[in-house]
N, C-alpha and C positions, 0 to 999 in steps of 0.2 A: 451542388447538392447531389447530383448523380455520381460524381467521383467519391463522395463520402459513403454512399450506399455501396458502391463497388469495393471500397476499401474495407468495409465491414464484412462483406461477403468473402473477400480474400483472406481476412484474418481468421475467420471461423474455420476450424478444421472440418474437412470433408468427412461426412459419416458414410461408412461403407456398411450397408445393411446386409446381413447374412440371412438367406432364406431359412425360415424355421423348419425344423424337421417335421415331416408330416406325422400327425398323431395317428395312431392305429385306428382304423375305421371299424365300423360295425362288423364287417366281414372278418376282419382279423380277430376281433373279440369273440365272434361266434365260433371261429375255427379253434381258438384257444380253449373255449369252453367245451367244445365237442371232444377235443383231445383229453382234457381233464376228466370229463365224464367217462370216456372210454377207459382211461387209466384207473379210475375209481372202481369201475365195474370189473375190470380184470383183477385188480388187487382184492376185491371182495370175493371173487370166484376162487382165487388162489387161497384165501383164508378159509373158505368153506372146505376146499379140498384138503387143506392141512388139518382142519378140525376133524374131518371124516377119517383121515388116516391116523389120527391120534398124535400128530406132531404138535398141535397147538392145543393147549388146555383151557384157554379162556373163551368160553362161549359168549361172554359179555362183549369182548372186543370184536369178535366176528359179527355179532348182531349190530354193533355200532357201525362197522364198516359197511355192512349191507344196507343199513338205513341211510347212511351218507350217500352211497352210490344211488340208491333209489330216489332220494331227494334231488340229487344232481341231475338225474335222468328226467325227472318230472319237470324240473325247471327248464331244461333244454327242450322238452316236448312242448311246453307252454309257449316258449319263445317262438318255436317253429309254427305252432298253431296260430299265434297272433300275426306272424309274418304272412302266412297263407291267407288269413282273413283280410289283411290289408291289401294284398295283391288282388284278391277277388273283388274287393271294393273298388280298387282302381280300374279293374277291367270292366266293371259295371258302369263306370262313369261314361256319360255320353259326351262326345267331342263337339 
């Protein structure tokens, strides 16, 4: 009986498990969002400068870029505020 079990184990191919690549964590996501927000703010500022210099004729496009940058910044600020609230809550916990 034991030899039969050993034979089954020998016949089955050995599986070599590859460790899964680590998924980007919250810190990575937050860094990406901060970079994207900064890029949106810089791009909106450049669009305003171009409009003021007369290089860009579309006020509508500039306003859209400004609004997208503003919303991106507000989202990032809200995430930061929630993180600070969570940290303060943890610090208030009694051990």
